[in-house]
N, C-alpha and C positions, 0 to 999 in steps of 0.2 A: 633806674627809674627817676621820672622829672621829678626834681623837686619846685611849687611853686613859691613856698615861702617857709622859712625856718622862726618858729618861736621860742625864745630863751624863755624857760621857764625856771631858771635858776636864780636865789637871791645872791646878791651882789655880796662878798666876803669884803667887809672892814672892821673899823674898833667899833663904830657907832652905830653898827648893826644889830638887828634883832636877835636874842638871846633867851635861851631858857632860864628861868632865874637858878643860878648856882652854878651854871654853867661859866666859863672865865670868856670874856669880849677875844676877840683875835688881835694880834698883832704883828705888824710888821716895821721889821729893825733893819736899817740898813747897818750893815756890819764892817763896808770896806768901800771906797772909793779912791779910786785911781784915776787921777786928771787923764782925760784924754786918750783912756784905755777902758776900763771897766767899772762896774758898779755891782754889789753883791748884798741880799739882803737874806733875814732870816724871816720866816713867817711862822707865828704859835697860835695854836688853834686848838679847838678842842675836837673829837671824832664824830660830835651831833653836831656842827657848828652848821647852821644855816640848812641849806636844801643837800640831804645824806642820807643814806641807805644803813638800818639795823640790820645786825646779824644776828642768829638766834640768841648768842652767847653775850647779846646785851640783856637779855630777862633769866637766861636758866645757868646758873652758875656751873654748872655740869656738864654745858655744853661747849667745854674750851676747844675742841675742835671745830666747830661750826663758827667761823670767823669770815670776816669780809672774801679773803682772798679764795674760797671755799663755797661761795654762791656762784653757782651756773652764770656763763656772759649770757645764756640764753635770756635771764632774768633780768637783765639791763637794756636789750634790744627788741624791737619788735612791733609788728603793729598794735595801737591800741585805744581806745574808746575814752575820750573826756563826758565824765558823766555831769549833766547841769543840775547841782543842787542848790543854788541860788538861793532858791523859792520856797526852800523848807523850812518852815518856822520852828524856834527853840533851837535848840544846840547839838540835840542828837542826831545824828543819821541812821537811822535802824533798818533793819531788814524790809520793812514795806516800801520804803525810800528807793532801794537797790533791787527789787522783785520786777518793778514795770521796766526795768532796761533788759532783763532776759538775761543775766550773766553766763556766760560760755567758759568750758575748762580750758587752760593754759592760756587765758587770754589776758592782759593789761587794762589796769582801768585806774583812771585818774579822777579824783573827787573833788570838783570847782563847787566851792560853795561859799557863803560870805565872807570868809576870810582873805579871800583873795579881793573881793570888791573892793573892802574895809582898807585893804594896804597892810606894810608890814613895819611901819616907823616906830610903833612903840607895843611892847609886849602886855598882852592882857591875857588874863584867865578866862574871859568869857567870848573864849573860840570854839565853832562848831567841831565835833568831833565824831566820830565811830562808835558805837556803842555794841555790846557783847552779841548780841542778836544781828546786826549787822556784820560783823567778824565770824560770827558761829554760819551765815548765809553766804560767804566768800569761799568758806573752809568746803563748804560743802558742795559750793558750783564748782570747786576746782581750780579756781582762776590761778595764774602766775603769779603777777604784780600786782602792788594796791600802791597809788599813789595819795598822798594828802595837802592839803594846801596852809598847814600850820606846823608848827616844829615838833608836836608829839599826833600821834594816832587817834589816843583816848583823851578821855575825859581827865582833867587835871585833877590832883589831890583826890584821888580815885583810891588808894592805899591799896591798888594791887598793881599789877599788869597784864588782867584777863585777856584784854584786846590783841596785845602784841603776842600774848601766847598762844591762842587761838589762830592766829595768822600765821607766825613765824613755828609753830609745832606742825603744821601741815603745809609747811614748804611754800608758802607765798612771803614773797621780798617786799619789805616797804621801805617805799619812799617817802621821807617827810620833810616839809618846808620848801614844797613847790609854789611858784607863783604864776596861777592860772588865769589873773586878770588878762591877760589878751588872747586869749584861749577861747574859742565858744565850742560847746559840746558838739560832739561829732567823732568823728575817726580821723586819725592822723597816725605817722611812725613814730615811734617814740626810741628817743637813745638817750641814757643817761647811767655815765662811766664813774662809779666811786673808786676812789684812788687805790690803789693796790697794795692795801698796807696789812704786810703779814699781820696774822696773831690781833688783828684789832675786833671789836665787838660792834664798829661802826665807821663810816668813812665819809667826807663830805664828796660831793659829785656834781657834775655839770651835767646839766637836763636841757635838752630840745624838744622840740615837736615838729616834724615836715610833716607840712599840707603837699601831698602828692596826687 
């Protein structure tokens, strides 16, 4: 495979980065410095820090065996489409917005919205999200993976996890916190590997798009 360009679509992790309210900010602490030899550090961060993957246990307390390390690797790598939804009015991405892209079974889709254009310096509850009709449509289409360009796939303060449930219950892997500002709509090869943390309900991931 000849790669023309690699686009990093991950949010950089730092103590000053964007975090969802209630989540702890990451911390990097140097724990040992041996002059002329080596430096060691400790990294503290939440499982849903920055660009990350949700496992089904995140919203289903009974799904204790459906954790990050159990998600098939095929969900993290493969051909994908970036859907340009930057001109959608309002904050809700619905079924009507996705239908024109004719989603196909077992495909990876990434939703580029006004979130990416606005940037990720300061958290806002006024972000673009996926509504229940869009989640149900993705489930019906049988897509493999969905990625969104904010820290949550669903409406803030909605009082439920219905969108997460519609996706995860139908074996659709969720990537949240993607930065798609430099990615135009179209086809790419996607690679996004979460940390292989045994028993975790989520894990940070480094994600890239390859132009081939």
